[in-house]
C-alpha positions in Angstrom: 32.9 -138.1 3.8 35.3 -135.6 3.7 36.3 -132.9 0.9 38.9 -134.8 -0.5 37.1 -137.9 -1.0 34.1 -135.9 -2.6 36.0 -134.2 -5.1 37.9 -137.9 -6.1 34.1 -139.2 -6.3 33.3 -136.3 -8.7 36.6 -136.5 -10.8 36.1 -140.1 -11.3 32.6 -139.9 -12.5 33.5 -137.3 -15.0 36.1 -139.0 -16.2 33.9 -141.9 -16.8 31.4 -140.0 -18.6 34.2 -138.5 -20.8 35.5 -141.9 -21.8 31.9 -143.0 -22.6 31.5 -140.3 -25.0 34.2 -140.8 -26.9 33.8 -144.8 -26.8 29.8 -144.8 -27.7 29.1 -141.8 -30.1 25.2 -142.3 -29.4 25.5 -141.3 -26.2 26.2 -137.9 -27.4 23.0 -137.8 -28.8 21.2 -139.0 -25.5 23.3 -136.2 -23.7 22.3 -133.3 -25.8 18.5 -134.7 -25.6 18.8 -134.6 -21.9 20.5 -131.4 -21.7 17.4 -129.9 -23.8 15.2 -131.6 -21.5 16.7 -129.8 -18.7 16.9 -126.8 -20.3 13.2 -126.8 -21.0 12.3 -127.6 -17.4 14.1 -125.0 -15.9 12.8 -122.8 -18.0 9.3 -123.5 -17.2 10.6 -123.2 -13.1 11.7 -120.2 -14.3 8.4 -118.9 -15.7 10.2 -118.8 -18.8 8.4 -119.8 -22.4 9.1 -123.5 -23.9 8.8 -123.3 -27.7 7.4 -126.1 -29.6 11.0 -126.9 -31.2 11.7 -128.1 -27.8 9.3 -130.7 -27.3 9.5 -134.3 -28.5 8.1 -135.0 -32.1 4.9 -137.2 -31.9 6.2 -138.9 -35.0 8.5 -141.5 -34.8 12.1 -140.5 -36.4 13.1 -143.0 -38.7 16.6 -143.4 -37.7 15.7 -143.3 -34.0 16.4 -147.2 -33.7 19.9 -147.3 -34.0 19.9 -149.5 -37.7 23.3 -150.6 -38.3 22.0 -151.9 -41.9 24.0 -155.2 -41.5 21.5 -157.4 -42.8 23.4 -160.2 -44.0 25.7 -160.1 -40.6 25.8 -164.1 -39.7 24.3 -165.3 -36.6 25.5 -168.3 -34.4 23.3 -170.8 -32.1 25.4 -169.4 -29.1 23.9 -166.0 -30.2 20.2 -167.7 -29.5 21.1 -169.1 -26.2 22.1 -165.8 -24.9 19.0 -163.6 -25.7 15.9 -163.7 -24.1 12.5 -163.8 -26.0 12.0 -159.9 -25.5 15.4 -159.2 -26.6 15.3 -161.5 -29.6 11.9 -159.6 -30.7 12.5 -157.2 -33.5 12.8 -153.3 -32.4 12.5 -150.5 -35.3 11.6 -151.1 -38.8 10.3 -154.1 -40.3 9.0 -155.3 -43.9 8.4 -158.6 -45.6 7.3 -159.8 -49.0 5.0 -163.0 -49.2 3.8 -165.0 -52.5 0.4 -166.3 -52.2 -0.9 -169.1 -53.9 -4.7 -169.3 -52.9 -8.0 -171.0 -53.5 -11.1 -168.7 -54.1 -14.6 -170.3 -53.7 -17.4 -169.6 -56.7 -20.5 -167.4 -56.9 -23.4 -168.9 -54.8 -25.7 -169.6 -57.3 -23.1 -170.4 -60.3 -22.2 -173.9 -61.8 -20.1 -175.8 -59.6 -20.9 -173.7 -56.3 -19.1 -175.8 -54.1 -15.8 -176.0 -55.8 -12.4 -173.7 -55.3 -10.4 -172.1 -58.1 -6.6 -171.0 -57.8 -4.7 -167.8 -58.1 -1.8 -166.0 -57.5 -1.3 -162.9 -55.2 1.2 -161.0 -53.2 1.4 -159.6 -49.7 3.2 -156.8 -48.2 4.3 -155.5 -44.5 5.8 -152.5 -43.5 5.7 -151.1 -40.0 8.0 -150.4 -37.1 8.3 -151.1 -33.3 9.5 -149.1 -30.6 11.5 -149.5 -27.2 8.3 -148.8 -25.5 6.8 -152.0 -27.2 4.2 -150.3 -29.5 4.1 -149.4 -32.9 2.3 -149.1 -36.5 1.7 -151.9 -39.4 0.6 -151.4 -42.9 -0.2 -154.4 -44.9 -1.2 -154.2 -48.6 -2.5 -157.6 -50.8 -3.2 -157.9 -54.4 -4.7 -161.7 -55.4 -5.2 -161.9 -59.2 -7.9 -164.6 -59.6 -9.2 -167.3 -59.9 -9.7 -166.7 -63.5 -11.6 -169.9 -64.3 -13.6 -169.8 -67.6 -15.5 -172.8 -69.2 -14.1 -172.3 -73.1 -13.9 -173.9 -76.2 -12.7 -172.9 -79.7 -15.6 -173.1 -82.3 -14.1 -172.9 -85.9 -15.4 -170.5 -87.7 -17.5 -170.5 -91.3 -14.1 -169.4 -92.9 -12.0 -171.7 -91.5 -8.7 -170.5 -92.9 -7.3 -167.3 -94.7 -5.4 -169.0 -97.3 -4.4 -165.8 -98.9 -2.7 -164.6 -95.9 0.8 -166.1 -96.0 1.1 -165.4 -99.6 3.7 -162.6 -100.7 3.9 -159.8 -103.2 7.1 -158.7 -105.5 7.9 -154.9 -104.1 9.6 -153.4 -106.9 13.3 -151.9 -106.5 15.4 -149.8 -108.7 17.2 -153.1 -109.8 14.4 -154.1 -111.2 14.1 -157.1 -108.5 11.8 -157.5 -105.8 11.5 -158.2 -102.3 8.6 -160.2 -101.0 6.3 -158.7 -98.5 3.2 -160.0 -96.6 -0.5 -159.4 -97.4 -2.4 -157.2 -95.1 -5.9 -158.1 -94.2 -8.1 -156.6 -91.6 -7.9 -158.1 -87.8 -11.4 -159.7 -88.3 -10.6 -161.8 -91.5 -7.0 -163.0 -90.4 -6.3 -166.6 -88.6 -6.1 -166.5 -85.3 -2.4 -165.4 -83.9 -0.3 -168.6 -83.7 -2.6 -170.8 -85.8 -3.1 -171.2 -89.5 -7.1 -171.4 -88.8 -9.8 -169.0 -87.8 -11.8 -169.8 -84.8 -13.6 -168.2 -82.1 -12.7 -168.7 -78.5 -16.2 -168.9 -76.6 -15.6 -168.4 -72.6 -18.2 -168.4 -70.1 -16.9 -167.3 -66.7 -17.2 -169.9 -63.5 -15.2 -168.0 -61.4 -13.3 -164.7 -62.2 -12.2 -162.5 -59.2 -9.5 -159.8 -58.3 -9.1 -158.9 -54.8 -7.2 -156.0 -53.2 -6.6 -155.2 -49.5 -5.0 -152.5 -47.4 -4.9 -152.2 -43.8 -3.5 -150.1 -40.9 -3.1 -151.1 -37.6 -1.8 -149.6 -34.1 0.2 -152.5 -32.5 1.3 -153.1 -29.0 3.6 -156.0 -27.5 3.1 -157.6 -23.9 5.5 -158.9 -21.7 6.6 -162.6 -22.8 4.9 -165.4 -21.4 6.5 -167.9 -19.0 7.7 -170.3 -22.0 8.5 -167.6 -24.0 5.5 -166.7 -26.5 4.6 -163.4 -26.8 1.6 -161.5 -27.6 1.1 -158.5 -29.9 -2.7 -157.3 -30.1 -3.8 -154.7 -32.6 -6.4 -152.6 -33.8 -6.9 -150.6 -36.9 -8.7 -149.7 -40.3 -9.3 -151.8 -43.2 -10.0 -151.3 -47.0 -11.0 -154.3 -49.3 -12.0 -154.4 -52.8 -13.6 -157.5 -54.1 -14.5 -157.2 -58.4 -16.0 -160.3 -59.6 -16.7 -160.7 -63.5 -19.7 -162.3 -65.1 -19.4 -163.2 -68.7 -21.7 -165.4 -71.4 -20.9 -165.9 -74.6 -22.7 -167.2 -77.7 -21.6 -168.2 -80.9 -24.8 -168.4 -83.8 -24.7 -168.7 -87.6 -27.3 -168.1 -90.0 -28.9 -165.4 -92.2 -28.1 -162.1 -90.6 -29.6 -158.3 -91.3 -27.2 -156.1 -93.9 -26.0 -153.4 -91.3 -26.9 -149.5 -92.9 -24.6 -148.3 -95.0 -22.5 -151.4 -96.1 -24.7 -152.4 -99.4 -25.1 -155.8 -99.6 -28.2 -157.8 -100.2 -31.1 -157.4 -97.3 -30.0 -160.8 -96.0 -26.7 -162.7 -95.9 -25.3 -165.8 -94.5 -23.1 -165.3 -91.7 -21.8 -166.0 -87.9 -22.3 -163.7 -84.8 -20.8 -163.7 -81.6 -22.6 -162.0 -78.5 -20.7 -161.3 -75.1 -22.5 -160.4 -72.3 -20.3 -158.7 -69.6 -21.1 -157.8 -65.9 -18.7 -156.4 -63.7 -19.5 -156.0 -59.9 -17.4 -154.2 -57.5 -17.6 -154.4 -54.1 -15.6 -151.5 -52.2 -15.7 -152.2 -48.4 -14.5 -149.8 -45.8 -14.4 -150.7 -41.9 -12.4 -151.3 -38.9 -10.9 -154.4 -37.5 -9.6 -155.7 -34.3 -6.8 -158.9 -33.5 -3.5 -160.2 -32.1 -0.3 -161.7 -33.4 1.1 -164.5 -31.1 4.9 -165.6 -31.8 7.3 -167.9 -30.2 11.3 -168.5 -31.4 12.8 -172.4 -31.0 16.4 -171.9 -32.1 16.6 -170.6 -35.6 12.7 -171.0 -35.9 10.0 -168.7 -35.0 6.5 -170.0 -35.2 3.3 -167.3 -35.3 0.0 -167.0 -35.9 -2.2 -164.0 -36.8 -6.0 -163.4 -36.4 -8.0 -160.4 -37.7 -11.7 -159.7 -37.4 -13.2 -157.2 -39.2 -16.8 -155.3 -39.8 -17.4 -153.3 -43.0 -19.7 -151.4 -44.9 -20.0 -152.4 -48.7 -20.8 -150.2 -51.3 -21.6 -152.0 -54.4 -21.8 -151.3 -58.3 -22.5 -153.0 -61.3 -22.1 -152.5 -65.2 -23.4 -154.7 -67.2 -23.1 -154.7 -71.6 -23.6 -156.5 -74.3 -21.6 -156.7 -77.4 -22.4 -158.4 -81.0 -19.5 -159.3 -83.4 -21.3 -160.0 -86.8 -19.5 -161.6 -89.8 -21.2 -161.4 -93.4 -20.0 -163.9 -96.2 -21.2 -163.4 -99.9 -23.5 -166.6 -99.4 -27.0 -165.5 -99.6 -28.6 -169.4 -98.0 -27.6 -171.9 -95.6 -27.4 -174.6 -98.6 -24.5 -171.8 -100.6 -21.1 -173.3 -99.8 -18.4 -170.9 -98.5 -15.4 -172.1 -100.0 -12.2 -172.4 -98.0 -10.1 -169.3 -97.6 -13.4 -167.1 -99.2 -12.8 -163.7 -97.3 -15.8 -162.1 -95.3 -17.8 -159.3 -97.3 -18.0 -157.2 -94.0 -17.2 -157.4 -90.1 -19.1 -155.1 -87.7 -19.4 -154.4 -84.1 -22.3 -153.0 -82.0 -22.7 -152.5 -78.2 -25.9 -151.9 -76.1 -25.7 -148.8 -73.7 -24.1 -149.6 -70.0 -26.7 -150.5 -67.7 -25.8 -149.7 -63.9 -27.0 -151.1 -60.2 -25.9 -150.1 -56.9 -26.4 -151.5 -53.6 -25.1 -151.1 -49.8 -24.6 -154.3 -47.4 -22.8 -155.3 -44.2 -19.8 -157.4 -44.1 -18.1 -159.2 -41.5 -15.4 -162.0 -41.6 -11.9 -162.9 -40.4 -8.5 -163.3 -41.8 -6.1 -166.0 -39.8 -2.3 -166.5 -40.7 0.3 -169.0 -39.6 3.7 -169.4 -40.3 7.3 -170.6 -39.6 10.2 -168.3 -40.3 13.8 -169.7 -40.5 16.2 -167.1 -39.5 19.2 -166.9 -42.2 21.3 -163.8 -40.9 20.8 -161.2 -38.2 18.1 -159.5 -40.3 17.0 -161.9 -42.8 14.3 -164.6 -42.7 12.9 -167.4 -45.0 9.2 -168.1 -44.2 6.3 -170.3 -45.4 2.7 -170.6 -44.0 -0.9 -170.8 -44.7 -3.8 -168.0 -44.7 -7.4 -168.0 -44.9 -9.9 -164.7 -45.9 -13.6 -165.3 -44.9 -16.2 -162.9 -46.3 -19.0 -164.6 -44.1 -21.4 -162.3 -46.0 -22.3 -158.9 -47.7 -20.7 -159.7 -51.7 -22.8 -159.3 -54.6 -21.3 -161.7 -57.6 -23.2 -162.5 -60.8 -25.2 -161.2 -63.5 -27.1 -157.8 -63.1 -29.8 -158.6 -65.4 -30.4 -161.9 -63.3 -33.4 -160.9 -60.9 -32.5 -164.1 -58.8 -28.8 -163.2 -58.2 -28.0 -162.8 -54.5 -26.1 -159.4 -53.5 -25.0 -160.8 -50.1 -23.1 -163.8 -51.0 -20.2 -165.6 -49.2 -16.3 -165.4 -50.3 -13.5 -167.8 -49.2 -10.0 -167.7 -50.1 -7.5 -170.0 -48.5 -4.3 -171.6 -49.4 -0.3 -171.2 -48.7 2.2 -168.2 -48.8 6.0 -168.2 -48.6 8.4 -165.3 -48.9 11.2 -163.3 -47.2 11.1 -161.0 -44.1 13.5 -158.2 -42.6 13.9 -157.7 -39.2 10.1 -159.4 -38.4 
């Protein structure tokens, strides 16, 4: 090649690079990065020190994925036909929110142990996938429920407070009056929203609060022949399963006079006894699993599996509260007139009882979803979720010697939500 031809080729290459720098601002960043890397390599070759500022940070730059924030940009059928599955799969940051409607199993030794009761919850996902097909994902779930009680309204001995709605005149400077309501202690008033007085006696059947947090490292494999993609994962998981046991008892009869009130030794009254036992299961461990998904026009079908093993650190707190209401009657034969106010009301609580235990937990978490692409970045989706804690839970009353501390729990139901760049 002649010198003239070589000079023309170099000039053409330089002009092309200059046009690219003008048309593509991001190329400037890549050029600067390449120049920095070249300088670092040159310093190594020249036995010069290469400082830490010249190395790439191990953490991903949040804006290194070229986000354009055009979440609502329309997407057309031709766009789907032109994109291969690997090109269509998300890169960069993603997030999603799902509302969960799950049914939970009851304690194994409780009433109706084979029944499932409904509860609501939320699920949040946040993470990113790099251009090298690996990334991180965080998931948080909060399920409130089931909250299932066996309850009924037991009318109190004094069924109504007739004077609660009466008014008293409030004198004013002009000699007139403005009516005001009488004020009574909370224990003697009618129940809020009712004109009667009753005790809501409630025994727990299935009362649960569930929280879960997981942090996973993910990888994306090459697409399969028909376009399906697999993302293995491995990570850390923490779960908290709180079970509440409650037993209430309503009794009427002669009750003893509490010290200091100054009543006769025995008066007729009513007593509500409430025993509460709250068990907290704190589970910490690891998990492995995968996510598989496939695109079909505007739809994306996905399935996820996580298998976890955990150590469960259990604790239980038990206490009993007694609410006693004393009336003027001294025997069951003495009538309590309608509207008669109690002479006294007092509350007593036993000291807390504590219990602890450790168990081994294992189980799995299965999710399946179908999403519909609305815009370039936004999808609506609905699906199914099942969480099975196969063993290792403590549920029930601390003072019950026959209670099991390695019970199983199942949560299953539907999910629906929205995803961003997922």
